[in-house]
Jmol script that loads the backbone (N, CA, C; Angstrom):
load data "model"
ATOM      1  N   MET A   1      13.678  -4.191  20.750  1.00  0.00           N
ATOM      2  CA  MET A   1      13.084  -3.377  19.808  1.00  0.00           C
ATOM      3  C   MET A   1      11.506  -2.664  20.475  1.00  0.00           C
ATOM      4  N   LEU A   2      11.668  -1.390  19.312  1.00  0.00           N
ATOM      5  CA  LEU A   2      10.619  -0.435  20.633  1.00  0.00           C
ATOM      6  C   LEU A   2       9.143  -0.918  20.153  1.00  0.00           C
ATOM      7  N   GLU A   3       8.276  -0.963  20.895  1.00  0.00           N
ATOM      8  CA  GLU A   3       6.503  -1.502  21.818  1.00  0.00           C
ATOM      9  C   GLU A   3       6.008  -0.037  20.091  1.00  0.00           C
ATOM     10  N   LYS A   4       5.097  -1.018  19.181  1.00  0.00           N
ATOM     11  CA  LYS A   4       3.445  -0.385  18.852  1.00  0.00           C
ATOM     12  C   LYS A   4       3.216   0.524  19.495  1.00  0.00           C
ATOM     13  N   ASP A   5       2.286   1.173  18.795  1.00  0.00           N
ATOM     14  CA  ASP A   5       1.210   2.007  20.332  1.00  0.00           C
ATOM     15  C   ASP A   5       0.179   2.572  18.541  1.00  0.00           C
ATOM     16  N   ARG A   6      -0.673   1.797  18.634  1.00  0.00           N
ATOM     17  CA  ARG A   6      -1.517   2.256  17.424  1.00  0.00           C
ATOM     18  C   ARG A   6      -2.865   3.028  17.548  1.00  0.00           C
ATOM     19  N   TYR A   7      -3.559   2.983  18.974  1.00  0.00           N
ATOM     20  CA  TYR A   7      -4.441   3.129  19.432  1.00  0.00           C
ATOM     21  C   TYR A   7      -3.888   4.226  19.255  1.00  0.00           C
ATOM     22  N   ILE A   8      -2.985   5.269  20.437  1.00  0.00           N
ATOM     23  CA  ILE A   8      -3.213   6.010  21.113  1.00  0.00           C
ATOM     24  C   ILE A   8      -1.936   7.388  19.995  1.00  0.00           C
ATOM     25  N   SER A   9      -1.311   6.637  19.709  1.00  0.00           N
ATOM     26  CA  SER A   9      -0.199   7.426  19.056  1.00  0.00           C
ATOM     27  C   SER A   9       0.543   7.577  17.710  1.00  0.00           C
ATOM     28  N   PHE A  10       0.189   5.944  17.121  1.00  0.00           N
ATOM     29  CA  PHE A  10       0.601   5.661  16.724  1.00  0.00           C
ATOM     30  C   PHE A  10       2.760   5.947  16.350  1.00  0.00           C
ATOM     31  N   GLU A  11       3.325   5.907  17.152  1.00  0.00           N
ATOM     32  CA  GLU A  11       4.079   5.901  17.895  1.00  0.00           C
ATOM     33  C   GLU A  11       4.913   4.361  18.009  1.00  0.00           C
ATOM     34  N   ASN A  12       6.221   4.668  16.553  1.00  0.00           N
ATOM     35  CA  ASN A  12       6.583   4.080  16.645  1.00  0.00           C
ATOM     36  C   ASN A  12       5.877   2.819  15.494  1.00  0.00           C
ATOM     37  N   ILE A  13       5.397   3.844  14.737  1.00  0.00           N
ATOM     38  CA  ILE A  13       4.844   2.946  13.862  1.00  0.00           C
ATOM     39  C   ILE A  13       4.939   3.599  12.024  1.00  0.00           C
ATOM     40  N   ASP A  14       5.189   3.642  11.071  1.00  0.00           N
ATOM     41  CA  ASP A  14       6.488   4.623  10.344  1.00  0.00           C
ATOM     42  C   ASP A  14       4.724   4.072   8.531  1.00  0.00           C
ATOM     43  N   CYS A  15       2.868   5.151   8.604  1.00  0.00           N
ATOM     44  CA  CYS A  15       2.460   4.175   7.717  1.00  0.00           C
ATOM     45  C   CYS A  15       3.157   4.316   6.585  1.00  0.00           C
ATOM     46  N   TYR A  16       3.208   5.554   6.879  1.00  0.00           N
ATOM     47  CA  TYR A  16       3.485   5.816   5.125  1.00  0.00           C
ATOM     48  C   TYR A  16       4.766   5.430   3.742  1.00  0.00           C
ATOM     49  N   ASN A  17       5.442   4.707   5.214  1.00  0.00           N
ATOM     50  CA  ASN A  17       6.302   3.695   4.638  1.00  0.00           C
ATOM     51  C   ASN A  17       5.441   2.148   4.411  1.00  0.00           C
ATOM     52  N   ASN A  18       5.229   1.836   5.756  1.00  0.00           N
ATOM     53  CA  ASN A  18       4.060   0.747   4.740  1.00  0.00           C
ATOM     54  C   ASN A  18       3.518   0.913   4.083  1.00  0.00           C
ATOM     55  N   ALA A  19       2.826   1.689   3.590  1.00  0.00           N
ATOM     56  CA  ALA A  19       2.205   2.107   2.313  1.00  0.00           C
ATOM     57  C   ALA A  19       2.558   1.941   0.338  1.00  0.00           C
ATOM     58  N   LYS A  20       3.404   2.148   0.842  1.00  0.00           N
ATOM     59  CA  LYS A  20       5.132   2.649  -0.118  1.00  0.00           C
ATOM     60  C   LYS A  20       4.881   1.597   0.113  1.00  0.00           C
ATOM     61  N   LEU A  21       5.619   0.683   0.281  1.00  0.00           N
ATOM     62  CA  LEU A  21       4.958  -1.258   0.435  1.00  0.00           C
ATOM     63  C   LEU A  21       4.453  -1.658  -0.232  1.00  0.00           C
ATOM     64  N   VAL A  22       3.084  -1.678   0.274  1.00  0.00           N
ATOM     65  CA  VAL A  22       2.285  -2.110  -0.577  1.00  0.00           C
ATOM     66  C   VAL A  22       2.435  -1.893  -1.979  1.00  0.00           C
ATOM     67  N   LEU A  23       2.622  -0.595  -2.540  1.00  0.00           N
ATOM     68  CA  LEU A  23       2.407  -0.476  -3.947  1.00  0.00           C
ATOM     69  C   LEU A  23       3.453  -0.715  -4.282  1.00  0.00           C
ATOM     70  N   ASP A  24       4.802  -0.863  -3.615  1.00  0.00           N
ATOM     71  CA  ASP A  24       6.753  -1.095  -4.274  1.00  0.00           C
ATOM     72  C   ASP A  24       5.469  -2.559  -4.768  1.00  0.00           C
ATOM     73  N   ALA A  25       5.386  -3.797  -3.917  1.00  0.00           N
ATOM     74  CA  ALA A  25       4.801  -5.197  -4.626  1.00  0.00           C
ATOM     75  C   ALA A  25       3.366  -5.021  -5.177  1.00  0.00           C
ATOM     76  N   ILE A  26       2.359  -4.088  -5.254  1.00  0.00           N
ATOM     77  CA  ILE A  26       1.276  -4.255  -6.180  1.00  0.00           C
ATOM     78  C   ILE A  26       2.680  -3.597  -7.783  1.00  0.00           C
ATOM     79  N   TYR A  27       3.030  -3.520  -8.060  1.00  0.00           N
ATOM     80  CA  TYR A  27       4.349  -2.814  -9.081  1.00  0.00           C
ATOM     81  C   TYR A  27       4.535  -4.346  -9.157  1.00  0.00           C
ATOM     82  N   GLU A  28       5.377  -5.108  -8.159  1.00  0.00           N
ATOM     83  CA  GLU A  28       6.069  -5.880  -8.830  1.00  0.00           C
ATOM     84  C   GLU A  28       5.741  -7.505  -9.451  1.00  0.00           C
ATOM     85  N   LEU A  29       4.277  -7.106  -8.346  1.00  0.00           N
ATOM     86  CA  LEU A  29       3.067  -7.725  -9.177  1.00  0.00           C
ATOM     87  C   LEU A  29       2.896  -7.939 -10.732  1.00  0.00           C
ATOM     88  N   PHE A  30       2.718  -6.840 -10.682  1.00  0.00           N
ATOM     89  CA  PHE A  30       2.447  -6.148 -12.570  1.00  0.00           C
ATOM     90  C   PHE A  30       3.381  -6.363 -13.600  1.00  0.00           C
ATOM     91  N   VAL A  31       4.620  -6.200 -12.749  1.00  0.00           N
ATOM     92  CA  VAL A  31       6.174  -6.666 -13.924  1.00  0.00           C
ATOM     93  C   VAL A  31       5.691  -8.128 -13.861  1.00  0.00           C
ATOM     94  N   ASP A  32       5.540  -9.046 -12.894  1.00  0.00           N
ATOM     95  CA  ASP A  32       5.977 -10.561 -13.141  1.00  0.00           C
ATOM     96  C   ASP A  32       4.756 -10.869 -13.835  1.00  0.00           C
ATOM     97  N   ILE A  33       3.506 -10.417 -13.474  1.00  0.00           N
ATOM     98  CA  ILE A  33       2.228 -10.312 -14.017  1.00  0.00           C
ATOM     99  C   ILE A  33       1.429  -9.193 -14.826  1.00  0.00           C
ATOM    100  N   PRO A  34       1.757  -9.343 -15.692  1.00  0.00           N
ATOM    101  CA  PRO A  34       1.570  -8.120 -16.669  1.00  0.00           C
ATOM    102  C   PRO A  34      -0.549  -7.836 -16.664  1.00  0.00           C
ATOM    103  N   GLU A  35      -0.528  -9.544 -16.659  1.00  0.00           N
ATOM    104  CA  GLU A  35      -1.849  -9.284 -16.749  1.00  0.00           C
ATOM    105  C   GLU A  35      -3.281  -8.858 -15.663  1.00  0.00           C
ATOM    106  N   ALA A  36      -2.445  -9.382 -14.511  1.00  0.00           N
ATOM    107  CA  ALA A  36      -2.872  -8.585 -13.534  1.00  0.00           C
ATOM    108  C   ALA A  36      -3.045  -7.515 -13.529  1.00  0.00           C
ATOM    109  N   LYS A  37      -2.617  -6.571 -14.305  1.00  0.00           N
ATOM    110  CA  LYS A  37      -2.875  -4.824 -14.383  1.00  0.00           C
ATOM    111  C   LYS A  37      -3.992  -4.496 -15.403  1.00  0.00           C
ATOM    112  N   ASN A  38      -5.258  -4.060 -15.024  1.00  0.00           N
ATOM    113  CA  ASN A  38      -6.644  -3.505 -15.776  1.00  0.00           C
ATOM    114  C   ASN A  38      -7.117  -2.138 -16.017  1.00  0.00           C
ATOM    115  N   GLU A  39      -8.107  -1.938 -15.955  1.00  0.00           N
ATOM    116  CA  GLU A  39      -8.153  -0.647 -15.833  1.00  0.00           C
ATOM    117  C   GLU A  39      -8.876  -0.059 -14.802  1.00  0.00           C
ATOM    118  N   PHE A  40      -9.159  -1.091 -13.097  1.00  0.00           N
ATOM    119  CA  PHE A  40      -9.747  -0.385 -12.446  1.00  0.00           C
ATOM    120  C   PHE A  40      -7.642   0.072 -11.787  1.00  0.00           C
ATOM    121  N   TRP A  41      -6.637  -0.615 -12.044  1.00  0.00           N
ATOM    122  CA  TRP A  41      -5.601  -0.288 -11.768  1.00  0.00           C
ATOM    123  C   TRP A  41      -5.106   0.914 -12.320  1.00  0.00           C
ATOM    124  N   GLU A  42      -4.868   0.885 -13.603  1.00  0.00           N
ATOM    125  CA  GLU A  42      -4.708   2.059 -13.983  1.00  0.00           C
ATOM    126  C   GLU A  42      -5.516   3.213 -13.991  1.00  0.00           C
ATOM    127  N   ARG A  43      -6.896   3.685 -13.537  1.00  0.00           N
ATOM    128  CA  ARG A  43      -7.357   4.667 -13.206  1.00  0.00           C
ATOM    129  C   ARG A  43      -6.703   5.133 -11.699  1.00  0.00           C
ATOM    130  N   PHE A  44      -7.146   3.874 -10.226  1.00  0.00           N
ATOM    131  CA  PHE A  44      -5.380   3.488  -9.256  1.00  0.00           C
ATOM    132  C   PHE A  44      -4.294   4.125  -9.230  1.00  0.00           C
ATOM    133  N   GLU A  45      -3.575   4.008 -10.067  1.00  0.00           N
ATOM    134  CA  GLU A  45      -2.404   5.093 -10.478  1.00  0.00           C
ATOM    135  C   GLU A  45      -2.150   6.284 -11.089  1.00  0.00           C
ATOM    136  N   THR A  46      -3.574   6.300 -11.481  1.00  0.00           N
ATOM    137  CA  THR A  46      -3.617   7.767 -11.225  1.00  0.00           C
ATOM    138  C   THR A  46      -3.317   8.263  -9.827  1.00  0.00           C
ATOM    139  N   LYS A  47      -4.413   7.951  -9.167  1.00  0.00           N
ATOM    140  CA  LYS A  47      -4.449   9.522  -8.049  1.00  0.00           C
ATOM    141  C   LYS A  47      -3.334   8.869  -6.782  1.00  0.00           C
ATOM    142  N   LEU A  48      -2.041   8.284  -7.709  1.00  0.00           N
ATOM    143  CA  LEU A  48      -0.931   7.999  -6.788  1.00  0.00           C
ATOM    144  C   LEU A  48      -0.011   9.602  -6.977  1.00  0.00           C
ATOM    145  N   PRO A  49       0.848  10.061  -6.314  1.00  0.00           N
ATOM    146  CA  PRO A  49       2.134  10.928  -6.813  1.00  0.00           C
ATOM    147  C   PRO A  49       2.477  10.743  -7.439  1.00  0.00           C
ATOM    148  N   GLU A  50       3.166  10.661  -8.943  1.00  0.00           N
ATOM    149  CA  GLU A  50       4.101  10.099  -9.862  1.00  0.00           C
ATOM    150  C   GLU A  50       4.751   9.664  -9.526  1.00  0.00           C
ATOM    151  N   ASP A  51       5.427  10.592  -8.804  1.00  0.00           N
ATOM    152  CA  ASP A  51       6.883   9.239  -7.583  1.00  0.00           C
ATOM    153  C   ASP A  51       6.435   9.675  -6.321  1.00  0.00           C
ATOM    154  N   TYR A  52       5.757   8.028  -6.687  1.00  0.00           N
ATOM    155  CA  TYR A  52       5.585   7.864  -4.881  1.00  0.00           C
ATOM    156  C   TYR A  52       6.435   7.631  -4.165  1.00  0.00           C
ATOM    157  N   ALA A  53       7.472   6.758  -4.195  1.00  0.00           N
ATOM    158  CA  ALA A  53       8.596   6.708  -3.362  1.00  0.00           C
ATOM    159  C   ALA A  53       9.536   7.298  -2.859  1.00  0.00           C
ATOM    160  N   ASN A  54       9.023   8.517  -3.867  1.00  0.00           N
ATOM    161  CA  ASN A  54      10.053  10.097  -3.043  1.00  0.00           C
ATOM    162  C   ASN A  54       9.381  10.663  -2.960  1.00  0.00           C
ATOM    163  N   THR A  55       7.987  10.974  -2.757  1.00  0.00           N
ATOM    164  CA  THR A  55       6.719  12.104  -2.017  1.00  0.00           C
ATOM    165  C   THR A  55       7.410  11.835  -0.861  1.00  0.00           C
ATOM    166  N   PRO A  56       7.606  13.531   0.081  1.00  0.00           N
ATOM    167  CA  PRO A  56       7.609  13.464   1.026  1.00  0.00           C
ATOM    168  C   PRO A  56       6.100  14.041   2.009  1.00  0.00           C
ATOM    169  N   LEU A  57       6.758  13.059   2.970  1.00  0.00           N
ATOM    170  CA  LEU A  57       5.233  13.089   4.258  1.00  0.00           C
ATOM    171  C   LEU A  57       4.495  14.570   4.123  1.00  0.00           C
ATOM    172  N   ASP A  58       3.351  14.650   3.541  1.00  0.00           N
ATOM    173  CA  ASP A  58       3.142  15.921   2.835  1.00  0.00           C
ATOM    174  C   ASP A  58       1.606  15.995   2.415  1.00  0.00           C
ATOM    175  N   ASP A  59       0.503  16.450   1.237  1.00  0.00           N
ATOM    176  CA  ASP A  59      -0.466  16.269   1.451  1.00  0.00           C
ATOM    177  C   ASP A  59      -0.736  15.352   0.751  1.00  0.00           C
ATOM    178  N   LEU A  60       0.719  15.421  -0.380  1.00  0.00           N
ATOM    179  CA  LEU A  60       0.322  13.792  -0.991  1.00  0.00           C
ATOM    180  C   LEU A  60       0.998  12.500  -0.935  1.00  0.00           C
ATOM    181  N   GLY A  61       2.124  12.675   0.591  1.00  0.00           N
ATOM    182  CA  GLY A  61       1.667  11.484   1.020  1.00  0.00           C
ATOM    183  C   GLY A  61       0.867  11.005   1.437  1.00  0.00           C
ATOM    184  N   ARG A  62      -0.240  11.454   2.187  1.00  0.00           N
ATOM    185  CA  ARG A  62      -1.358  11.672   2.743  1.00  0.00           C
ATOM    186  C   ARG A  62      -2.054  10.456   2.224  1.00  0.00           C
ATOM    187  N   ASP A  63      -2.498  11.290   0.963  1.00  0.00           N
ATOM    188  CA  ASP A  63      -3.048  10.712   0.262  1.00  0.00           C
ATOM    189  C   ASP A  63      -2.336   9.126  -1.072  1.00  0.00           C
ATOM    190  N   THR A  64      -0.874   9.098  -0.239  1.00  0.00           N
ATOM    191  CA  THR A  64      -0.443   7.644  -1.147  1.00  0.00           C
ATOM    192  C   THR A  64      -0.969   6.664   0.418  1.00  0.00           C
ATOM    193  N   LEU A  65      -1.375   6.694   1.650  1.00  0.00           N
ATOM    194  CA  LEU A  65      -2.245   5.871   2.419  1.00  0.00           C
ATOM    195  C   LEU A  65      -3.290   6.123   2.390  1.00  0.00           C
ATOM    196  N   TYR A  66      -4.214   6.989   2.180  1.00  0.00           N
ATOM    197  CA  TYR A  66      -5.492   7.734   1.723  1.00  0.00           C
ATOM    198  C   TYR A  66      -5.517   6.539   0.765  1.00  0.00           C
ATOM    199  N   GLN A  67      -4.745   6.389  -0.247  1.00  0.00           N
ATOM    200  CA  GLN A  67      -5.156   5.033  -0.858  1.00  0.00           C
ATOM    201  C   GLN A  67      -4.976   3.674  -1.635  1.00  0.00           C
ATOM    202  N   VAL A  68      -3.742   3.514   0.003  1.00  0.00           N
ATOM    203  CA  VAL A  68      -3.674   1.902   0.353  1.00  0.00           C
ATOM    204  C   VAL A  68      -4.685   1.811   1.276  1.00  0.00           C
ATOM    205  N   CYS A  69      -5.664   2.704   1.981  1.00  0.00           N
ATOM    206  CA  CYS A  69      -5.540   2.585   3.265  1.00  0.00           C
ATOM    207  C   CYS A  69      -8.116   2.832   2.353  1.00  0.00           C
ATOM    208  N   SER A  70      -7.841   3.002   1.507  1.00  0.00           N
ATOM    209  CA  SER A  70      -9.915   3.065   1.379  1.00  0.00           C
ATOM    210  C   SER A  70      -9.802   1.848   0.435  1.00  0.00           C
ATOM    211  N   ASN A  71      -8.736   1.331  -0.631  1.00  0.00           N
ATOM    212  CA  ASN A  71      -8.709   0.163  -1.218  1.00  0.00           C
ATOM    213  C   ASN A  71      -7.866  -0.917  -0.754  1.00  0.00           C
ATOM    214  N   VAL A  72      -7.901  -1.221   0.481  1.00  0.00           N
ATOM    215  CA  VAL A  72      -7.678  -2.667   1.118  1.00  0.00           C
ATOM    216  C   VAL A  72      -8.098  -3.830   0.298  1.00  0.00           C
ATOM    217  N   PHE A  73      -8.904  -3.774   0.352  1.00  0.00           N
ATOM    218  CA  PHE A  73     -10.267  -5.062  -0.303  1.00  0.00           C
ATOM    219  C   PHE A  73     -10.013  -5.266  -1.335  1.00  0.00           C
ATOM    220  N   TYR A  74     -10.004  -4.112  -2.250  1.00  0.00           N
ATOM    221  CA  TYR A  74      -9.512  -4.936  -4.152  1.00  0.00           C
ATOM    222  C   TYR A  74      -8.294  -5.440  -4.121  1.00  0.00           C
ATOM    223  N   ILE A  75      -7.096  -4.567  -2.571  1.00  0.00           N
ATOM    224  CA  ILE A  75      -5.228  -5.359  -3.039  1.00  0.00           C
ATOM    225  C   ILE A  75      -5.232  -6.546  -2.285  1.00  0.00           C
ATOM    226  N   GLU A  76      -6.242  -6.648  -1.266  1.00  0.00           N
ATOM    227  CA  GLU A  76      -6.115  -7.898  -1.062  1.00  0.00           C
ATOM    228  C   GLU A  76      -6.548  -8.410  -2.112  1.00  0.00           C
ATOM    229  N   GLU A  77      -7.629  -8.372  -2.635  1.00  0.00           N
ATOM    230  CA  GLU A  77      -8.334  -9.413  -4.148  1.00  0.00           C
ATOM    231  C   GLU A  77      -7.334  -9.449  -5.056  1.00  0.00           C
ATOM    232  N   LEU A  78      -6.713  -8.592  -5.065  1.00  0.00           N
ATOM    233  CA  LEU A  78      -5.699  -8.509  -6.415  1.00  0.00           C
ATOM    234  C   LEU A  78      -4.290  -9.919  -6.067  1.00  0.00           C
ATOM    235  N   PHE A  79      -3.749 -10.005  -4.719  1.00  0.00           N
ATOM    236  CA  PHE A  79      -2.789 -10.615  -4.239  1.00  0.00           C
ATOM    237  C   PHE A  79      -3.206 -11.466  -3.995  1.00  0.00           C
ATOM    238  N   GLU A  80      -4.603 -11.487  -3.498  1.00  0.00           N
ATOM    239  CA  GLU A  80      -5.102 -13.640  -3.521  1.00  0.00           C
ATOM    240  C   GLU A  80      -5.286 -13.867  -4.629  1.00  0.00           C
ATOM    241  N   ARG A  81      -5.455 -13.108  -5.494  1.00  0.00           N
ATOM    242  CA  ARG A  81      -6.125 -14.193  -6.878  1.00  0.00           C
ATOM    243  C   ARG A  81      -4.487 -15.241  -7.995  1.00  0.00           C
ATOM    244  N   PHE A  82      -3.521 -13.927  -6.811  1.00  0.00           N
ATOM    245  CA  PHE A  82      -1.965 -14.119  -7.629  1.00  0.00           C
ATOM    246  C   PHE A  82      -1.560 -14.637  -6.790  1.00  0.00           C
ATOM    247  N   GLU A  83      -1.696 -14.650  -6.096  1.00  0.00           N
ATOM    248  CA  GLU A  83      -0.860 -15.826  -4.727  1.00  0.00           C
ATOM    249  C   GLU A  83       0.010 -15.327  -4.366  1.00  0.00           C
ATOM    250  N   PHE A  84       0.117 -13.813  -4.101  1.00  0.00           N
ATOM    251  CA  PHE A  84       1.306 -13.292  -4.421  1.00  0.00           C
ATOM    252  C   PHE A  84       1.102 -13.062  -2.364  1.00  0.00           C
ATOM    253  N   GLN A  85       2.103 -13.871  -1.862  1.00  0.00           N
ATOM    254  CA  GLN A  85       2.073 -13.493  -0.558  1.00  0.00           C
ATOM    255  C   GLN A  85       3.357 -12.615   0.461  1.00  0.00           C
ATOM    256  N   LYS A  86       3.892 -11.894  -1.279  1.00  0.00           N
ATOM    257  CA  LYS A  86       5.209 -10.204  -0.175  1.00  0.00           C
ATOM    258  C   LYS A  86       3.925  -9.140  -0.383  1.00  0.00           C
ATOM    259  N   GLY A  87       2.582  -9.264  -1.297  1.00  0.00           N
ATOM    260  CA  GLY A  87       2.305  -7.854  -0.996  1.00  0.00           C
ATOM    261  C   GLY A  87       1.564  -7.837  -0.167  1.00  0.00           C
ATOM    262  N   LEU A  88       0.349  -9.167  -0.013  1.00  0.00           N
ATOM    263  CA  LEU A  88      -0.913  -9.786   1.361  1.00  0.00           C
ATOM    264  C   LEU A  88       0.340  -9.629   3.069  1.00  0.00           C
ATOM    265  N   ASP A  89       1.366 -10.068   2.983  1.00  0.00           N
ATOM    266  CA  ASP A  89       1.741  -9.873   4.134  1.00  0.00           C
ATOM    267  C   ASP A  89       1.855  -8.154   4.416  1.00  0.00           C
ATOM    268  N   ALA A  90       2.295  -7.299   3.613  1.00  0.00           N
ATOM    269  CA  ALA A  90       2.811  -5.985   3.751  1.00  0.00           C
ATOM    270  C   ALA A  90       1.367  -5.471   3.345  1.00  0.00           C
ATOM    271  N   LEU A  91       0.401  -5.418   2.724  1.00  0.00           N
ATOM    272  CA  LEU A  91      -0.975  -5.515   3.339  1.00  0.00           C
ATOM    273  C   LEU A  91      -1.537  -5.006   5.052  1.00  0.00           C
ATOM    274  N   GLN A  92      -1.165  -6.330   5.202  1.00  0.00           N
ATOM    275  CA  GLN A  92      -1.735  -7.536   6.170  1.00  0.00           C
ATOM    276  C   GLN A  92      -1.693  -6.458   7.169  1.00  0.00           C
ATOM    277  N   VAL A  93       0.652  -6.039   7.069  1.00  0.00           N
ATOM    278  CA  VAL A  93       0.919  -5.049   8.595  1.00  0.00           C
ATOM    279  C   VAL A  93       0.387  -3.599   8.181  1.00  0.00           C
ATOM    280  N   THR A  94       0.237  -2.718   6.942  1.00  0.00           N
ATOM    281  CA  THR A  94      -1.012  -1.609   6.494  1.00  0.00           C
ATOM    282  C   THR A  94      -1.456  -1.599   7.263  1.00  0.00           C
ATOM    283  N   GLU A  95      -2.565  -2.672   6.895  1.00  0.00           N
ATOM    284  CA  GLU A  95      -4.008  -2.122   7.024  1.00  0.00           C
ATOM    285  C   GLU A  95      -3.915  -2.606   8.869  1.00  0.00           C
ATOM    286  N   PHE A  96      -3.655  -3.555   8.909  1.00  0.00           N
ATOM    287  CA  PHE A  96      -3.756  -3.863  10.878  1.00  0.00           C
ATOM    288  C   PHE A  96      -3.284  -2.761  11.657  1.00  0.00           C
ATOM    289  N   ASP A  97      -1.901  -1.245  11.486  1.00  0.00           N
ATOM    290  CA  ASP A  97      -1.544  -1.276  11.974  1.00  0.00           C
ATOM    291  C   ASP A  97      -2.306   0.480  11.541  1.00  0.00           C
ATOM    292  N   CYS A  98      -2.172   0.970  10.854  1.00  0.00           N
ATOM    293  CA  CYS A  98      -2.941   2.592   9.830  1.00  0.00           C
ATOM    294  C   CYS A  98      -3.708   2.931   9.217  1.00  0.00           C
ATOM    295  N   CYS A  99      -4.591   1.472   8.929  1.00  0.00           N
ATOM    296  CA  CYS A  99      -5.306   1.679   8.335  1.00  0.00           C
ATOM    297  C   CYS A  99      -6.841   2.076   9.671  1.00  0.00           C
TER     298      CYS A  99
END
end "model"
wireframe off; spacefill off
backbone 0.3
color backbone group
């Protein structure tokens, strides 16, 4: 396994994919527990590319990572409130390696 270098080069770290995994977990939670989605998350959703999962790493792709990193505390609160460990795990990796 290649070692991550998050301090200098971000070598071997796929920040964009990590952010997409967090968003996937958010949407999975909303399917499992529809009442978890409120006005904040509806507004958050408008700031993402329409098809974030297939958006290339260009300006829109960077927006995906930016939205996750700039809302870490809200996302963490959402996952903790509904005890969604899969989301917390994805967020921890993204926050630690990329934000």
